[in-house]
N, C-alpha and C positions, 0 to 999 in steps of 0.2 A: 571494377565495380565500385561505385561510390555510395556510401551510407550517410544519410543526413539525419542527425539526431532530432528528436521532437523538440518543439519550442519549450523553453523553460516554464512558460506560463500554462502549459497544458496540465489539466487536472484529471482526476479519475483513475480508474484501474486499467485503461486501455490506451496508453500512450503509443503512438505509431512512429516508426522511422520510415522515411522514403529511401528506397534503394534503387539506384539507377545503373543500368548496364547497357552495353552495346552487343547485340547478337545478330550475326549475319548482316552487319551494316546498319541495323535499325536500333535506335535508342528506345529502350523499354524500361518500365518502372515496376516496382513492387512495394507493397506495404508490409512492414515487419513489426509484429508485436512481440517483444521479449517479455513474456509473462513471468518467467522464472519459476521457482518451485511453488508448491502449494495449490496447484490448479488441476482440476479434472475437467476434461473436455469431451464433448460428443460431437462427432462430425461425419458428414457424408463425403469428405474430401478424398481425393485419390491417394494422398499421402497422409498417414496418421489418422485415417478414418476409424469409426467405431467409438468406444468409450475407453478412456484411460488417462493416466497422468501425462500431461503435455507441458512443455516449457516455452513454446513459441508458436506463433501462427504467421505464415507467409502467404500473402495474396499476390501472386505474380502475374503481370501482364505478359502475354505471348503474342506472336504475330497472328494476323487473321488467317494466314495460310498454314497454320501449325499442322505439321504432319508427323511429328515424332511419335513413336509407338511405346516410349518408355517415360511417360509423364512423371511417375513417382520418382524415378531416378533423376530426372531433370530437376524437379523441385528440390530434392534433397541436396543436389549439387549447388543450386542457387542459395539455399539456406546456409549451407556450409561456407560458401564464399562470402556471405553477408555476416558471418561470425555467429550464427545461431547453432547451438550444440545440444545434444541430447534428443529426446523424442519430441516431435512437434507435428504440426498440421500444415499441409501445403495445399493451397488452392490455386487455380489458374483461370484466366479470363482474357479475352481479346479486347476488353474495354480498357480505356486509359484509367488506371487506378488513382491517378492524381485527382480525377473528378469524382471523388467519393462523397457519400453523404454520411453524416455523423450526428448522433442524437443521444441524449441521456434522459432518464426519467427515474427519479427517486433512488438513484444508485445503480440502476441498470443502464448499460451503455451498449450501443450498436454502431457498427460501421458497415456500409453497403457500397459495393461497386456494381454498376448496372450497365449491361450491354444488351440491347434488345433487337439486334439485327435479325436473329432467328427466334421468333416467339410464337406462342400458341397456347392452346388449352391442354391441360394434362391428359384428359380423357378425349382423345381425338380419334376419328374413324381409323380402323385398321387399314394399312396400306401395304402390307407385306413387309419383307425384309428391306431395311434401309441401312446405309452406312452411318456410323456415328456422326452427329453434328459437330462441327468445329466449335471450340469454346468461344461463346459470345458472352453470355452468362451473367446471372445475378449471383453474386457472392455476398453472404452475410456473416459477419463475425460479431458475436455478442458476448458480453461478460456480466455476470451477476456476483456481487460481493458476499454471497451466502453459499452454504452447502446444499446440494440437491441430491436426493436419492436417485438411483439409476432410472426408476420409473419417471421421476420428475424431469430428469434430463431428456428422456424421450418425449415427454409432454412438452418441454420447452422447444424442441425442434418443431413440433406440430404448431405450437403457438406462433413461433417466428414465421413459419411458412404461411399461416393464415394471415398474419399481419402484412406480409409481403404482397399477397394477392390483393388484399384490401387497398394497399398503397397504390398498386398498379391501376386498379379500377378508379381510384380517386384521381389519378393523374390522366385518366382518359384512355388507357390502354385496354384493348379488348383481348386479354390473355391472362393466363395464370402464371406465366413465366417463360423460361426458355428450356430446351431439352437438357441443358447441362448445368442448371443451377446447383449451388452447393451452400451448405450452412455449417457453421461451427459455433457452439454455445459453450462457454466456459463458466464453471462454478468453483467455489473454493473447496478444497479438501477439508473436511471438518476436523477441528481440534477435539481432544478428549472432552466429552461433556457438552459439546456444542450442538445446538439444535440443527437437525437436518430437515430441510423443507421437503415435504412429501408430494406437493402439487405444484405444477407450473402451467396450468391451463389459463386461458385468458381472463378468468374471473378470480383467480387466486391472487394474493398480494404481489408476488414477484412475477408471476406470469403476466399480469396486467401491465406491470411496469415494462417488462420485456417487450410486450406487444406494442406499446406506445413508442418505445425507443426504436424498434425495428421499423414500424410504420413511418415514423418521421425520417429516419435515415434513408429508406428506400425512396420515399417521395422526393427528398432532396436530390438524390443521385439520378432519379428518373426524369427530372425536368430537362427540357431541351436546352 
């Protein structure tokens, strides 16, 4: 496994490393954010999902024919091999993560990888029991340099999701996403006496910045 450090000129709180590996004869990539201490994250990811202190985020590309039944264990092994330790968040996608979109707005930063091979609307007609869709996936990682309450973290996920759908529509896609989309929003753990933001909706200060950053990142990554 090869880990490429971020460019020295990269600024902001979300510097990424490109991790390359060969798996079953296929060269695959991952994006690794070594956040370190001081971060609380909320995520829908298969590894490290929920709300809690997290030290890294890995967005790993997997093959289009991915059939493993232990994705959390797989992601944990990939993170360990890349030198990420402690509790973290692991996401996966069949999209090439090298073609990611990145944007920032007033201190809010977002990175998106977009695979739209299997897409549709969230509220689709019932069709009975179906097998889980293979990871194709829009993955969003966002970071805010402020502390958020638990309620505001949940609000931030909703805001990021709304911005994602808006970006897809703006790029001409007739869908709300894919069946396997995932999101991770990171906020600072507050220091004693530090203000905690209670709102992260799209018309709050930090929610608006988050929405614009996610919208721009998804639009960039969704372009043909």
